[in-house]
Every structure is written in structure tokens, then in C-alpha cells.
N, C-alpha and C positions, 0 to 999 in steps of 0.2 A: 465543429460537430457540436450538437447540441446532446449532452447527455443525460439519461432518464435520472433524474435525482428526486429522491424521495424520504420524506420528513417522517421519522420512525419514534420521535419522543414519545413516551420517556422511554422505551424499551431498550434504545443504544445507551450503552454504559460510554463511549467513546464519540468525541465528537462528529467521527465521519467513519466510513467502512465502504469498502468496493466488495460486490458480491455482483459477481457479472450475472444480468449486462446493466446493475443498476449503482449508483453511488447512493449511500444511506447517508442520511446526516441528521443530526439530533434537535437541531433547532432550526425554523424556517430563514434565518438570518446566516447562517449557515453555507446557503445556497449560493451566496455572492461572496463568499470567502475564497477568494482566487486562489490562494497558497494551499488550501484545503482541498478543493476541488480539483489542483493541480496533482497533487501529494495520491490522492485516490487515483486518477486517470492512469498515472504510471502504474497502479496496481491492476486496474484494467488491463493494461496494455501486457504486462507481466502475465496473466492469466490468459490471455489469447495466445501468448507466445507458446504457453506451457499446454495449451489446449484446454484449458480451464479447472477441470478436476487434478490432474497432477499437481498443478499450481499451490492448490489446497495442502495436499499430501507434503509437497516439500516444504511449506510453510510453517507446518505443525511440527514437523521434523525437525528443521532447521531450528526452532523456537524448542522443543524436547532437548535437543542438543546443547544448545545455549544455557538451558534451564539447570543443567548438570555443570557445564561449565563454569558460570556465574552465580548460581545457586541465589539468584534473584531476579526477579519476574522482569522488573525494569530494564536490566541490563539485557537479559535475554530477548527481550520483544527489540529493542534497539538493536542489536546486532545479528537480527533475521536479516539475511543478506537482500531482501527484497524491502524491507524499509529502510537498510542504510541507502540505497539507490532513491527512493522515494523522497527520503528525509535531505538527503545531499542535494537533490534537484527542484526541489517544491519551490524556491525562492525565484528560479530561473525561469524567467517569461518564453525562454525559446528552444527551451530542454525537448518538448514533445517535438518542436519543428525537425531536430537535427539527432534526435536519440538513434543509435544504433540499435539492433536487434541484438536480444538478449544481453541488453544492457547492465542488468544487474550481475553478472557475471564477474564483471572486474571489480565487484564488491565482496566476493570470495575472498575469505583470509583464512589461514591456516589456524 
């Protein structure tokens, strides 16, 4: 499936971001970064599973809870359940073919 990838430099502070139905990248060369595109595609699938808008609410709530828990932006971000799934599988070329629905649920930790 061909995904709409949009170059938004210099507005984007990160390399890439999924905002349904787009993948936003900072630089043209990132359009061919398979690992980044796979990471963001995982997020697009997560967004669809949660009917898009609730995804953003859960993402933000998870970040805020983590921010209180870890008192550190980077740790809070890396421990967002959706990021945990995406980072865990961004290098796996076959993950999107065999990923089970709600795959992010197994990354919830107490």
C-alpha cells in the first residue's frame, strides 16, 4: 500500500510523525527510510484501531501519566504504549504482515 508521505521541514521537530492518514517527515531523504516509515505506519494502524481521535487522547493521557511517573520527557515518551510497540517492531520487515489487531495491548505494563 502506498502511503501519503508529506515533507514538512522545518516545521517538524522530530524525524517523522503519523497524523492520519499522513506520514509527515522532516526531510525528503526520510521518505525512503524503511524503518522510520514502518514505525509511523504502525502508528497509523493503531490510530485506525482506535478510530483515530481516541488514539490521540490515549496517547496524550499515557504520556502525561508517564511524565508524572518518570519525571523525564524522554522516558515518558519512550514508555508510551504505542511507542513501545512501534519501536519494538520498526526493524521487523514482516511485522505489518503478521501483526495482530490491538497489538499494542501487550505493551501495557503496570
